[in-house]
C-alpha positions as CSV (number, residue, x, y, z in Angstrom):
1,M,74.0,157.9,15.9
2,I,73.4,157.2,12.2
3,D,76.8,158.3,11.3
4,G,78.4,155.9,13.8
5,N,76.5,153.0,12.3
6,W,77.5,153.8,8.8
7,H,81.1,154.2,9.9
8,R,81.2,150.7,11.5
9,L,79.6,149.3,8.4
10,Y,82.2,150.9,6.1
11,N,85.1,149.7,8.3
12,N,83.8,146.1,8.2
13,K,83.6,146.0,4.4
14,G,86.2,143.7,2.9
15,K,86.9,141.9,6.2
16,K,86.3,138.2,6.8
17,S,83.7,137.5,9.4
18,P,83.6,134.1,11.1
19,D,79.7,134.3,11.2
20,L,78.9,135.8,7.9
21,G,81.7,134.2,5.9
22,E,83.8,135.9,3.2
23,Y,82.5,139.2,1.9
24,D,81.3,139.2,-1.7
25,P,79.9,142.4,-3.2
26,L,77.6,140.5,-5.6
27,T,76.3,138.3,-2.9
28,Q,75.9,141.2,-0.6
29,A,73.8,143.0,-3.2
30,D,71.6,140.0,-3.7
31,S,71.3,139.6,0.0
32,D,70.3,143.3,0.5
33,E,67.5,142.8,-2.1
34,S,66.4,139.5,-0.5
35,E,66.5,141.0,2.9
36,D,64.2,143.8,1.8
37,D,61.7,141.3,0.3
38,L,62.0,139.2,3.4
39,V,61.2,142.2,5.6
40,L,58.1,142.9,3.6
41,N,57.0,139.3,3.7
42,L,57.6,139.1,7.4
43,Q,55.7,142.3,8.0
44,K,52.9,141.0,5.8
45,N,52.7,137.7,7.6
46,G,53.2,139.1,11.0
47,G,56.6,137.7,11.5
48,V,58.1,141.0,13.0
49,R,55.8,143.5,14.7
50,N,57.0,146.6,16.5
51,G,60.6,145.4,16.6
52,K,59.7,142.0,18.0
53,S,60.1,138.6,16.2
54,S,57.6,135.9,16.3
55,L,59.7,134.4,19.2
56,G,59.1,137.4,21.3
57,E,62.8,138.5,21.3
58,L,63.8,142.2,21.1
59,Q,65.8,143.2,18.1
60,D,68.5,145.8,18.1
61,V,67.9,148.0,15.1
62,D,71.3,149.6,15.5
63,S,73.1,146.2,14.9
64,D,73.3,145.2,11.2
65,V,74.7,141.8,12.0
66,E,71.9,140.9,14.5
67,V,69.3,142.2,12.1
68,G,70.7,140.0,9.3
69,M,71.0,137.0,11.5
70,T,67.4,137.4,12.8
71,K,66.1,137.9,9.2
72,Q,68.0,134.8,8.1
73,H,66.5,132.7,10.9
74,L,63.0,134.0,10.4
75,S,63.4,133.4,6.7
76,E,64.3,129.8,7.3
77,G,61.3,129.4,9.7
78,V,58.9,130.8,7.2
79,V,60.3,128.7,4.4
80,E,59.8,125.5,6.5
81,E,56.2,126.5,7.5
82,Y,54.8,127.4,4.1
83,P,55.5,124.0,2.4
84,S,53.8,122.2,5.3
85,E,50.5,124.0,4.8
86,A,50.6,123.4,1.1
87,T,51.2,119.7,1.7
88,N,48.3,119.4,4.0
89,S,46.1,121.2,1.6
90,L,47.1,118.8,-1.2
91,E,46.5,115.8,0.9
92,Q,43.1,117.0,1.9
93,K,42.2,117.7,-1.7
94,T,43.4,114.3,-2.7
95,A,41.4,112.6,0.1
96,N,38.3,114.6,-0.9
97,S,38.7,113.6,-4.5
98,L,38.9,109.8,-3.5
99,M,35.8,109.7,-1.3
100,P,33.3,109.3,-4.2
101,Y,35.3,106.3,-5.4
102,F,35.3,104.7,-2.0
103,R,31.6,105.2,-1.6
104,T,30.9,103.7,-5.0
105,A,33.1,100.7,-4.3
106,I,31.3,100.1,-0.9
107,F,27.9,100.3,-2.7
108,L,28.9,97.9,-5.4
109,L,30.4,95.5,-2.9
110,T,27.2,95.5,-0.9
111,V,25.1,94.8,-4.0
112,V,27.4,91.9,-5.0
113,V,27.2,90.4,-1.5
114,S,23.4,90.8,-1.5
115,M,23.1,89.1,-4.8
116,I,25.3,86.2,-3.7
117,L,23.1,85.7,-0.6
118,V,20.0,85.7,-2.7
119,L,21.4,83.1,-5.0
120,V,22.5,81.0,-2.1
121,C,19.0,81.2,-0.5
122,A,17.3,80.4,-3.9
123,F,19.4,77.3,-4.8
124,L,20.6,75.9,-1.4
125,I,17.6,76.5,0.8
126,P,14.4,74.8,-0.5
127,C,11.3,76.9,-0.6
128,P,8.1,75.3,0.8
129,A,6.3,73.4,-1.9
130,R,3.0,75.0,-3.1
131,D,0.0,72.9,-3.8
132,L,-0.7,73.5,-7.4
133,H,-3.0,70.5,-8.0
134,N,-6.6,71.5,-7.5
135,T,-7.9,68.0,-7.9
136,W,-6.6,64.5,-8.6
137,I,-7.8,61.0,-8.6
138,R,-5.8,57.8,-7.9
139,N,-7.1,54.3,-8.8
140,L,-5.9,51.6,-6.5
141,G,-7.3,48.5,-8.2
142,Q,-10.1,46.1,-7.4
143,E,-10.9,46.0,-3.7
144,T,-12.2,43.0,-1.8
145,G,-12.3,43.9,1.8
146,G,-13.1,47.6,1.6
147,V,-11.7,50.4,3.8
148,L,-12.2,50.0,7.5
149,F,-11.3,53.5,8.6
150,S,-11.1,57.1,7.4
151,P,-7.8,58.0,5.8
152,E,-5.2,59.4,8.2
153,L,-3.8,62.8,7.0
154,F,-0.3,63.4,8.2
155,D,2.8,65.0,6.6
156,V,5.2,62.1,6.1
157,N,7.6,63.7,3.6
158,A,8.1,67.1,5.4
159,D,6.8,69.2,2.5
160,G,4.3,71.1,4.6
161,L,1.2,69.4,3.2
162,P,-0.6,66.5,4.9
163,D,-0.3,63.2,3.0
164,I,-2.8,60.4,2.9
165,L,-2.3,57.1,4.8
166,L,-4.7,54.3,4.2
167,S,-5.0,50.5,4.1
168,F,-7.1,48.4,1.7
169,T,-7.4,44.8,0.5
170,A,-7.1,44.5,-3.2
171,L,-6.8,41.6,-5.7
172,K,-3.3,40.8,-6.8
173,N,-2.4,38.4,-9.6
174,A,-0.5,35.4,-8.4
175,S,2.1,33.3,-10.2
176,V,-0.6,30.7,-11.1
177,Q,-2.4,31.4,-14.4
178,G,-4.7,34.4,-13.9
179,V,-5.5,33.5,-10.3
180,S,-5.9,36.5,-8.0
181,K,-5.5,36.6,-4.3
182,P,-6.3,39.2,-1.6
183,W,-3.4,41.5,-0.9
184,V,-3.5,43.8,2.2
185,T,-1.5,47.0,1.7
186,V,-0.7,50.0,3.9
187,M,0.1,52.9,1.6
188,A,1.1,56.6,1.9
189,L,0.0,58.9,-0.9
190,S,1.4,62.4,-1.5
191,G,-1.1,65.0,-0.6
192,M,0.4,67.1,-3.5
193,N,-0.3,64.9,-6.5
194,G,-1.4,61.5,-5.2
195,S,1.9,59.7,-6.0
196,T,3.0,56.7,-3.9
197,L,5.4,57.7,-1.2
198,W,5.8,54.2,0.3
199,S,3.7,51.1,0.6
200,S,4.0,48.0,2.8
201,H,2.4,44.6,2.6
202,V,0.9,43.2,5.8
203,K,-0.6,39.8,6.7
204,E,-4.1,40.9,7.9
205,E,-6.6,43.6,7.4
206,I,-5.9,46.9,9.1
207,R,-8.3,48.4,11.5
208,S,-6.6,51.8,12.0
209,V,-3.5,53.9,11.2
210,Q,-2.7,56.6,13.8
211,C,0.0,59.2,13.3
212,K,-1.2,62.3,15.1
213,D,-0.5,63.1,18.7
214,L,1.9,60.1,19.2
215,N,4.9,60.4,21.4
216,L,6.1,56.8,21.0
217,M,9.8,57.6,20.1
218,S,12.5,59.2,22.1
219,S,13.7,61.0,18.9
220,T,11.7,63.5,16.9
221,E,11.2,61.1,14.0
222,P,7.4,60.9,13.2
223,V,5.9,57.4,13.5
224,C,2.5,55.8,12.8
225,L,0.8,53.1,14.8
226,I,-0.8,50.3,12.8
227,T,-3.5,48.1,14.4
228,G,-4.8,45.0,12.6
229,T,-8.1,43.1,13.0
230,S,-6.5,40.0,14.6
231,K,-3.1,40.0,16.2
232,F,-1.1,42.6,14.3
233,L,0.2,45.7,16.1
234,S,3.2,47.6,14.8
235,L,5.0,50.9,14.9
236,L,6.2,52.2,11.5
237,S,8.4,55.1,10.5
238,A,6.1,57.7,9.0
239,S,8.7,58.7,6.4
240,S,9.7,55.3,5.1
241,G,7.0,52.8,6.2
242,K,9.7,50.6,7.8
243,P,8.7,48.9,11.1
244,V,10.2,50.2,14.3
245,W,8.8,47.4,16.4
246,T,6.0,44.7,16.2
247,L,4.1,43.2,19.0
248,D,4.8,39.5,19.4
249,S,1.5,37.6,18.7
250,S,2.3,35.2,21.5
251,H,1.2,37.9,24.0
252,L,-2.3,37.4,22.6
253,P,-2.6,33.6,22.9
254,S,-6.4,33.2,23.1
255,G,-7.7,36.6,22.0
256,T,-7.6,39.1,19.1
257,L,-7.3,42.8,19.0
258,A,-10.8,44.3,19.5
259,A,-10.1,47.9,18.6
260,P,-7.3,50.3,17.8
261,A,-4.6,50.7,20.5
262,V,-4.9,53.7,22.8
263,A,-2.0,56.1,23.6
264,V,-1.7,56.9,27.4
265,P,0.9,58.9,29.4
266,D,4.3,57.3,30.2
267,I,3.8,54.6,32.9
268,D,7.1,52.7,32.7
269,G,9.5,55.7,33.3
270,D,11.2,55.8,29.9
271,R,9.8,59.3,29.0
272,V,7.9,57.9,26.0
273,S,4.1,57.5,25.9
274,D,2.7,53.9,26.2
275,L,-0.2,52.0,24.9
276,V,-3.3,50.2,26.1
277,V,-4.6,47.3,24.0
278,L,-8.0,45.7,24.3
279,A,-8.2,42.1,23.4
280,I,-11.3,40.0,23.2
281,G,-11.7,36.3,23.7
282,E,-13.9,33.8,22.0
283,T,-16.9,34.8,24.1
284,Q,-17.9,38.5,24.3
285,P,-17.7,39.0,28.1
286,D,-14.0,37.9,28.2
287,L,-12.0,41.0,27.8
288,C,-8.4,41.8,28.8
289,F,-6.3,44.9,28.8
290,I,-2.6,44.7,27.9
291,L,-0.1,47.5,28.6
292,V,2.5,47.9,25.9
293,S,5.7,50.0,26.0
294,G,5.5,52.6,23.3
295,K,9.3,52.6,23.0
296,T,10.0,48.8,22.6
297,G,6.6,47.2,21.9
298,N,7.0,44.8,24.9
299,P,4.2,44.2,27.4
300,V,4.4,46.2,30.7
301,G,3.3,43.4,33.0
302,G,0.7,40.8,32.4
303,P,-2.8,40.9,30.9
304,V,-5.7,42.2,33.0
305,K,-9.0,40.4,32.5
306,Y,-12.5,41.8,33.0
307,S,-16.0,40.4,32.6
308,I,-18.5,42.9,31.5
309,N,-22.2,42.7,30.6
310,G,-23.7,44.4,27.7
311,N,-25.2,43.9,24.2
312,G,-24.5,45.9,21.1
313,K,-21.6,47.6,19.4
314,L,-18.1,47.7,20.9
315,I,-17.4,51.2,22.2
316,G,-13.9,52.4,22.6
317,P,-11.5,52.0,24.2
318,Q,-10.7,55.7,24.6
319,S,-8.4,57.5,27.0
320,H,-9.9,60.3,29.0
321,I,-8.0,62.6,31.4
322,T,-10.1,64.5,33.8
323,S,-9.5,68.1,35.1
324,H,-7.7,66.7,38.1
325,G,-5.3,64.7,36.0
326,A,-6.8,61.2,36.6
327,V,-6.6,58.9,33.6
328,Y,-9.5,56.6,32.8
329,I,-10.1,54.1,29.9
330,L,-13.7,54.2,28.5
331,F,-15.1,51.1,26.8
332,G,-18.2,48.9,26.6
333,F,-20.7,46.9,24.5
334,G,-23.7,49.1,23.8
335,N,-22.9,51.0,27.0
336,V,-20.0,53.1,28.4
337,Q,-18.0,52.0,31.4
338,A,-14.7,53.3,32.7
339,V,-11.7,51.8,34.5
340,A,-8.9,53.8,36.1
341,L,-5.6,53.3,34.4
342,R,-4.0,53.0,37.8
343,D,-6.2,49.9,38.5
344,I,-5.0,48.3,35.3
345,F,-1.4,49.1,36.1
346,A,-1.7,47.8,39.7
347,Q,-3.0,44.4,38.4
348,A,-0.6,44.2,35.5
349,R,2.5,44.9,37.7
350,N,1.1,43.3,40.8
351,R,2.1,46.2,43.0
352,D,0.5,49.2,44.8
353,S,3.2,51.8,44.0
354,F,2.3,54.1,41.1
355,P,4.3,56.4,38.8
356,P,3.5,60.1,39.3
357,V,1.1,60.2,36.4
358,L,-1.2,57.6,38.1
359,Q,-1.2,59.0,41.6
360,R,-4.4,61.1,41.1
361,E,-8.1,60.3,41.2
362,E,-11.3,62.0,40.2
363,P,-13.6,62.2,43.2
364,E,-16.8,62.7,41.2
365,W,-16.0,59.7,39.0
366,E,-15.1,57.5,41.9
367,K,-18.5,58.1,43.4
368,R,-20.0,56.1,40.5
369,R,-18.3,52.9,41.3
370,S,-20.7,50.0,41.8
371,V,-22.1,49.0,45.2
372,N,-19.8,46.0,45.3
373,L,-16.8,48.3,44.8
374,S,-15.8,46.7,41.6
375,E,-13.2,48.5,39.5
376,L,-15.6,49.4,36.7
377,I,-17.4,52.8,36.8
378,D,-20.8,53.0,35.0
379,I,-21.0,56.0,32.7
380,Y,-24.0,55.5,30.4
381,S,-26.2,52.5,29.6
382,G,-28.6,51.8,26.7
383,G,-28.0,51.4,22.9
384,V,-24.8,53.5,22.6
385,E,-23.5,53.8,19.0
386,F,-20.8,56.4,19.2
387,L,-18.7,58.0,21.9
388,Q,-16.8,61.3,21.3
389,A,-14.7,63.5,23.5
390,V,-15.4,67.2,22.6
391,K,-14.2,70.5,23.9
392,S,-16.0,71.7,27.0
393,P,-17.6,75.2,27.1
394,E,-15.4,75.9,30.1
395,G,-12.3,75.1,28.1
396,N,-10.4,73.2,30.8
397,C,-11.3,69.6,29.8
398,S,-13.4,67.5,27.4
399,D,-17.1,66.6,27.6
400,L,-18.5,63.3,26.4
401,L,-21.0,63.3,23.5
402,I,-22.9,60.0,23.5
403,T,-24.9,59.0,20.4
404,T,-27.5,56.3,20.8
405,D,-30.0,54.8,18.5
406,H,-32.6,57.2,19.9
407,G,-30.8,60.5,20.4
408,L,-27.9,62.5,21.7
409,T,-26.6,63.2,25.2
410,L,-23.8,65.5,26.2
411,L,-22.2,64.7,29.6
412,R,-20.0,67.1,31.6
413,G,-16.5,65.7,31.7
414,Q,-16.0,66.7,35.3
415,D,-18.9,65.0,37.0
416,L,-20.6,63.1,34.2
417,E,-23.9,64.9,34.7
418,P,-25.9,65.5,31.4
419,R,-25.9,69.0,30.0
420,W,-28.7,68.2,27.6
421,T,-30.4,65.4,25.8
422,L,-32.0,65.4,22.3
423,K,-34.4,62.7,21.2
424,Q,-34.0,61.6,17.6
425,Q,-34.6,58.3,15.8
426,D,-32.6,56.4,13.1
427,I,-29.2,57.9,13.7
428,D,-26.7,56.1,11.5
429,S,-23.7,58.4,11.4
430,Q,-21.4,60.1,13.9
431,P,-22.1,63.8,14.7
432,S,-19.6,66.3,13.4
433,P,-18.6,69.1,15.8
434,G,-18.1,72.7,14.6
435,Y,-19.0,76.3,15.2
436,F,-22.4,77.2,13.7
437,S,-23.7,79.7,16.2
438,N,-21.9,82.9,17.4
439,D,-21.5,81.8,21.1
440,Q,-18.2,79.9,20.5
441,I,-19.7,76.7,21.8
442,L,-19.3,73.6,19.7
443,D,-22.5,72.7,17.8
444,F,-23.1,69.3,16.1
445,M,-24.2,68.4,12.7
446,I,-25.9,65.0,12.2
447,Q,-27.8,63.9,9.1
448,A,-28.4,67.3,7.6
449,Q,-29.5,68.8,11.0
450,M,-27.6,71.2,13.2
451,V,-27.9,70.8,17.0
452,D,-27.0,73.8,19.2
453,G,-24.2,72.8,21.6
454,K,-25.5,75.0,24.4
455,S,-29.1,74.0,24.6
456,G,-29.3,70.7,22.6
457,L,-32.1,72.1,20.3
458,P,-32.1,71.9,16.5
459,V,-31.1,75.3,15.0
460,W,-31.0,74.2,11.3
461,N,-32.4,71.3,9.4
462,Y,-33.4,70.5,5.9
463,E,-34.9,67.4,4.2
464,L,-32.5,66.1,1.7
465,P,-33.3,62.9,-0.2
466,C,-31.3,59.8,0.6
467,H,-28.6,61.0,2.9
468,M,-25.7,58.6,2.3
469,K,-25.7,56.2,5.2
470,K,-22.5,55.6,7.2
471,S,-21.0,58.7,5.6
472,D,-20.2,61.2,8.4
473,A,-20.4,64.9,7.9
474,L,-17.2,66.8,8.3
475,S,-16.3,70.3,9.4
476,V,-13.4,72.6,9.0
477,M,-12.6,75.8,10.8
478,T,-12.1,79.2,9.1
479,L,-10.0,82.2,10.3
480,D,-13.2,84.1,11.4
481,K,-13.9,81.4,14.0
482,K,-16.7,79.8,12.0
483,S,-17.0,76.3,10.7
484,V,-18.1,75.1,7.3
485,F,-19.8,71.7,7.1
486,L,-19.6,69.2,4.3
487,F,-21.8,66.2,3.8
488,W,-23.0,63.8,1.0
489,A,-26.6,63.7,-0.2
490,N,-28.7,63.3,-3.3
491,K,-29.8,66.3,-5.3
492,K,-33.3,67.5,-4.5
493,Q,-35.6,67.6,-7.5
494,S,-39.0,69.1,-8.1
495,I,-42.1,66.8,-7.7
496,L,-42.5,66.6,-11.5
497,K,-38.9,65.7,-12.1
498,S,-38.9,63.1,-9.3
499,L,-41.9,61.4,-10.8
500,V,-40.3,61.3,-14.2
501,S,-37.0,59.9,-12.7
502,E,-38.9,57.2,-10.9
503,N,-40.6,56.1,-14.1
504,L,-37.3,56.0,-15.9
505,A,-35.7,54.1,-13.1
506,L,-38.4,51.4,-13.3
507,Q,-37.7,51.0,-17.0
508,E,-33.9,51.3,-17.0
509,P,-32.1,51.6,-13.7
510,S,-29.3,54.3,-13.7
511,P,-26.6,54.9,-11.2
512,R,-27.5,57.3,-8.4
513,V,-25.5,60.5,-8.3
514,H,-24.3,61.7,-4.9
515,H,-23.4,65.3,-4.3
516,L,-21.0,66.9,-1.9
517,Y,-22.7,69.9,-0.3
518,L,-21.1,72.7,1.8
519,L,-23.0,74.7,4.4
520,H,-21.6,78.0,5.7
521,P,-23.3,79.6,8.8
522,T,-23.3,83.0,7.2
523,F,-25.7,81.8,4.5
524,P,-27.8,79.1,6.2
525,M,-30.5,79.1,3.5
526,L,-27.9,78.3,0.8
527,L,-26.0,75.1,0.0
528,L,-23.0,75.0,-2.4
529,D,-22.7,71.9,-4.6
530,L,-18.9,71.2,-4.8
531,S,-18.7,67.8,-6.5
532,N,-20.6,64.6,-7.3
533,T,-19.9,60.9,-7.9
534,T,-21.8,57.8,-8.9
535,G,-19.6,55.6,-6.8
536,T,-20.1,54.6,-3.1
537,V,-18.3,56.9,-0.7
538,T,-16.7,54.6,1.9
539,A,-14.6,57.1,3.8
540,S,-13.5,60.8,3.8
541,S,-11.2,63.2,5.6
542,I,-10.3,66.9,5.5
543,G,-6.7,68.2,5.5
544,I,-5.3,71.7,6.1
545,N,-2.7,73.5,4.0
546,D,-1.3,76.0,6.6
547,L,0.9,77.7,4.1
548,Q,-1.9,78.7,1.7
549,K,-4.6,78.8,4.4
550,D,-6.6,76.3,2.3
551,A,-8.3,72.9,2.9
552,F,-8.7,69.8,0.8
553,Y,-11.3,67.1,0.9
554,I,-10.1,63.4,0.5
555,T,-12.7,60.9,-0.7
556,V,-12.4,57.1,-0.9
557,T,-15.0,55.7,-3.3
558,T,-15.8,52.3,-4.7
559,S,-17.2,52.1,-8.3
560,I,-20.4,50.2,-9.0
561,T,-19.9,46.9,-10.8
562,S,-21.9,43.8,-11.4
563,E,-23.1,41.8,-8.4
564,H,-20.4,39.2,-8.6
565,Q,-17.5,41.4,-9.3
566,P,-15.6,43.6,-6.8
567,G,-15.6,47.3,-7.4
568,F,-12.6,49.5,-8.2
569,L,-11.2,51.5,-5.3
570,S,-10.1,55.1,-5.9
571,V,-8.9,58.1,-3.8
572,S,-9.5,61.6,-4.9
573,K,-8.6,65.1,-3.7
574,L,-10.5,68.4,-4.0
575,R,-9.1,71.8,-3.0
576,L,-12.0,73.6,-1.2
577,R,-11.1,77.2,-2.1
578,W,-10.6,76.3,-5.7
579,A,-13.9,74.4,-5.8
580,L,-15.8,77.3,-4.1
581,M,-14.6,79.8,-6.7
582,S,-14.5,77.6,-9.8
583,Q,-17.1,74.9,-9.9
584,S,-19.5,75.4,-7.0
585,Q,-23.2,75.6,-7.8
586,E,-25.7,77.4,-5.7
587,V,-28.6,75.4,-4.2
588,P,-31.1,77.7,-2.5
589,L,-33.1,76.0,0.2
590,K,-35.8,78.7,0.2
591,E,-36.3,82.2,-1.0
592,T,-34.6,84.9,1.1
593,D,-35.3,88.6,1.3
594,P,-33.2,90.3,0.1
595,K,-31.7,87.8,-2.3
596,I,-28.0,87.1,-2.2
597,S,-26.4,88.4,-5.4
598,R,-23.8,86.2,-7.2
599,G,-21.2,89.0,-7.0
600,E,-21.7,89.4,-3.2
601,L,-21.4,85.6,-2.7
602,R,-18.2,85.3,-4.8
603,R,-16.6,88.2,-2.9
604,F,-17.4,86.5,0.4
605,L,-16.2,83.1,-0.8
606,S,-12.9,84.6,-2.1
607,R,-12.1,85.8,1.4
608,I,-12.5,82.5,3.1
609,K,-9.4,81.0,4.7
610,F,-9.1,77.8,6.6
611,T,-7.1,76.8,9.6
612,D,-6.6,73.8,11.8
613,F,-8.4,73.5,15.1
614,A,-8.8,70.6,17.5
615,H,-12.3,70.0,18.8
616,K,-11.0,67.8,21.6
617,V,-9.0,69.2,24.5
618,R,-6.5,67.1,26.5
619,C,-6.6,68.1,30.1
620,L,-3.0,66.9,30.6
621,C,-0.2,67.0,28.1
622,D,3.0,66.5,30.0
623,N,3.8,63.9,32.6
624,R,6.0,66.4,34.4
625,I,3.0,68.5,35.0
626,C,1.3,65.6,36.8
627,A,4.4,65.0,38.9
628,Q,4.6,68.6,39.8
629,K,0.9,68.8,40.8
630,T,1.1,65.6,42.8
631,K,4.1,67.0,44.7
632,E,2.3,70.3,45.4
633,N,-0.7,68.4,46.8
634,E,1.4,66.2,49.0
635,Q,3.2,69.3,50.4
636,G,-0.1,71.1,50.8
């Protein structure tokens, strides 16, 4: 068999083959060597195993030509496959080598974008302004008429800090040689530094400036309501002081404004709160109510006249909304009476159909109408000095705190029955509500005495010399649901020092020094002296800085001058947390056991934070709620 194969191979030498081409001995020799290498490579790589190719075809080992052709085809296949694997390997290595660069580039890009965003926020988005002024004082010139109301604290420049709005009558030099004339000004001062934000000249003295809880514009622009002492009623833009509307004085032909206007729910259907104005004639019993549109300043119907009996101080008017949603107006002279807003509306518009907000009544209040079925409801009679709406212990409505010249009485807002009565003489200031006890029921401070809101009994008092008359105590809420109370009084001295001071006063009178004291319920036997002044404190208010959880005390004082010269009016600000930590002085009321260390007190004071809290609860906030409740009752 072998001899036959060699014989065929020998006969084919030197012959031209159509498949293999022309015979070349040198080429044939190289081919034999490459074929041997190829066979070894194929065997190593598994190309030919047991006489089979990688394609599964049987090879004839006796045929030289078929073996050569098979080797050639296999060699071509292997040559094509090997570079492909090498290329993939190179690409993978290249990709692996570029990954760190990609990661670094992404990281740097993220850092750059973050820095750009930080810069944009820092320069384009303004940060809330921080109150860095612990105290300031602003002189307003010589005053002639005084200040008739406490400063209104309201943020008019949108910096997050309440600003001070007040009105005063000062002397202004006229064009005539050195002649001064009264000049009434409404002014807004920055709560940050006391600078003037805007000022406006008005024709008459101002009785009140109201900016809080007003919904007298269809837009979100804040506004302030200005009420004069005669015939001036105007709505101003809080940010600029420019008038939005002014009530035409012809609607008050024979009367003057008796008190600040009262905001009531929408009664004319324009989705803006409206006003009730009380005007008084030449004689005291002649009173009339005028409904005014809060959107346009035009009257809603005609005036509604009442004749009332009473002697004493004008009380109110105040708006009171009961737990059932009925709206009443409280007012009186030395007493407290009520008239339903629906009755005023019916007479002003001369019709019996009511808007949804006026379709409700309070049964317990209606029982108190007079025997002759008059429209006035008697609430309280006898020497009334102040009327306050305070948060009820039940939390669903407001109670009525009535201060008379002989005591305090707290009436339930639902049925007007007294909760308690406290007898006390010579009350000359309005009680300040706040949380002194731990029962979360409002207590009341009046003339350096604390009255428990649950029982009406005194729970704290102390004799301080010469409590400043007509200077109301104020309170401010802390985050731990306690209230601190601030009031003005003279410094208490020992008997020996007081005798020496009296002798010196007889020889050479000296101005009396008034001190601002702070009382915290945690340390009832300790007062903190925060500040003092020799001037007369005519008004004061407390504002809250929500961003810093701080409070500041605004004082309006008049300096003491000669008898025939008007004093100089000034407004000052005092940050409470700064005053507590930096300049407060301890005034122990009596010895306590154990004594309070200075370090313990300072640590406690450093943790105090203040917050805003309303002591009055409105039973109804949205007219749509009234309409929905009325509809439900009709269906029921």
